[in-house]
C-alpha positions in Angstrom: -180.5 -16.9 56.7 -180.6 -16.1 52.9 -180.1 -12.5 51.9 -181.2 -10.7 48.8 -177.8 -9.7 47.4 -179.2 -7.1 45.0 -180.9 -5.2 47.8 -177.9 -5.6 50.1 -175.5 -4.3 47.4 -177.8 -1.4 46.6 -177.9 -0.3 50.3 -174.1 -0.5 50.5 -173.8 1.7 47.3 -176.2 4.2 48.7 -174.1 4.4 51.9 -170.9 4.9 49.9 -172.5 7.5 47.7 -173.8 9.5 50.6 -170.8 8.9 52.9 -168.4 11.5 54.0 -168.4 15.1 55.2 -170.2 17.7 53.0 -169.4 21.3 52.5 -172.0 23.6 54.0 -175.4 22.0 54.2 -175.7 18.3 53.6 -176.1 17.8 49.9 -176.7 14.1 49.0 -174.1 12.7 46.6 -171.5 15.5 46.7 -168.2 14.7 48.3 -166.5 17.3 50.5 -163.7 19.2 48.9 -161.0 17.1 50.7 -162.7 13.8 49.8 -163.1 14.9 46.2 -159.5 15.9 45.9 -158.4 12.5 47.3 -160.5 10.8 44.5 -159.0 13.2 41.9 -155.5 12.2 43.0 -156.5 8.5 42.8 -157.9 8.9 39.3 -154.8 10.7 38.2 -152.6 7.8 39.5 -154.9 5.3 37.8 -154.7 7.1 34.5 -150.9 7.6 34.8 -150.4 3.9 35.6 -152.7 2.6 32.8 -152.0 5.3 30.2 -155.7 6.3 30.2 -157.4 9.6 30.4 -160.3 11.1 32.3 -162.4 14.2 31.9 -163.4 16.6 34.6 -166.2 19.2 34.5 -166.0 22.1 36.9 -169.3 23.9 37.4 -169.9 27.3 38.9 -173.3 28.4 40.2 -173.5 32.1 39.6 -175.3 33.0 42.8 -174.0 34.5 46.1 -172.0 31.8 48.0 -173.7 30.6 51.1 -177.1 32.1 50.1 -180.3 30.0 50.3 -180.6 30.3 46.5 -177.1 28.9 46.0 -177.7 26.0 48.4 -181.0 25.2 46.6 -179.3 25.4 43.2 -176.5 23.1 44.5 -179.2 20.6 45.6 -180.8 20.7 42.1 -177.4 20.4 40.4 -176.5 17.4 42.6 -179.7 15.7 41.6 -179.1 16.3 37.9 -175.5 15.0 38.3 -176.8 11.9 40.1 -179.4 11.2 37.4 -177.1 11.8 34.4 -173.8 10.3 35.5 -172.6 6.8 36.2 -171.9 5.4 39.7 -168.1 5.4 38.9 -168.2 9.2 38.2 -167.1 11.1 41.2 -169.1 14.2 42.1 -168.1 16.7 44.8 -167.0 20.2 45.8 -163.9 21.5 44.1 -163.1 24.7 46.0 -166.4 26.6 46.0 -167.6 25.0 42.7 -169.1 21.6 42.0 -167.1 19.1 39.8 -167.5 15.7 38.4 -164.7 13.3 37.3 -165.6 11.2 34.3 -163.2 8.3 34.0 -162.9 6.5 30.6 -165.0 9.1 28.9 -164.0 10.4 25.5 -163.5 14.2 25.4 -166.0 14.4 22.5 -168.7 12.8 24.6 -168.4 15.2 27.6 -170.2 18.0 25.7 -173.3 15.8 25.4 -173.2 14.8 29.0 -172.8 18.5 30.1 -175.7 19.5 27.9 -177.9 16.8 29.4 -176.9 17.9 33.0 -177.6 21.6 32.2 -181.0 20.8 30.7 -182.0 18.6 33.6 -180.9 21.4 36.0 -182.8 24.1 34.1 -185.9 22.0 34.0 -185.8 21.2 37.8 -184.8 24.6 39.0 -188.1 26.1 37.6 -190.7 26.9 40.2 -193.9 25.1 39.4 -196.1 28.2 39.8 -193.8 30.7 38.2 -195.2 33.0 35.5 -191.8 33.7 33.9 -189.0 31.2 33.5 -186.1 31.3 36.0 -182.8 31.2 34.2 -179.6 30.3 36.1 -176.8 30.2 33.7 -174.4 27.7 35.0 -170.8 28.2 33.8 -168.4 25.3 33.4 -164.9 24.3 32.4 -164.0 20.9 30.9 -160.6 19.5 31.5 -159.1 16.4 29.8 -156.3 14.7 31.8 -153.4 14.4 30.9 -153.8 17.3 28.4 -155.4 20.8 28.7 -155.4 22.6 32.0 -156.3 19.6 34.0 -152.7 19.2 35.1 -152.6 22.7 36.5 -156.0 22.3 38.2 -154.9 19.0 39.6 -151.6 20.6 40.8 -153.5 23.4 42.6 -155.9 20.9 44.2 -153.0 18.7 45.3 -151.2 21.7 46.8 -154.4 22.7 48.8 -154.9 19.1 49.9 -151.3 18.6 50.9 -151.0 21.9 52.8 -154.3 21.1 54.7 -152.9 17.6 55.6 -149.6 18.9 56.9 
């Protein structure tokens, strides 16, 4: 039996992208906090071994945690991240915020990626029948590993991950 490899590979990638436990309600494409931190540790090891860098954007949704509005905004943000980032970019929960790891991305290019994500989010979060525009001001931090505060954030993440595993 001959298989269409393109379709088969696509289905596998979709399973990988959607696999794993999610925080709160199921949000397609966002890894759980633990899974994200595991990937962060792997990316750090890869960068340390090869002498490379990676960038990480940590995004805060300024709405009450656990509220319906927060969950809906997280869905929209996940969609914008999915559409604007590459398959090799890891997206997930980092504590109670959403983060994306951007391997092999120049620090100067991250600002453009962030602006694209923010614009997509803002465009999609608008209710179609709203008279006045809805404005959710996402806040973010950009880290460059091995410089900036990425080492500190990574250390904190590693500490949480290790204490949860013990």
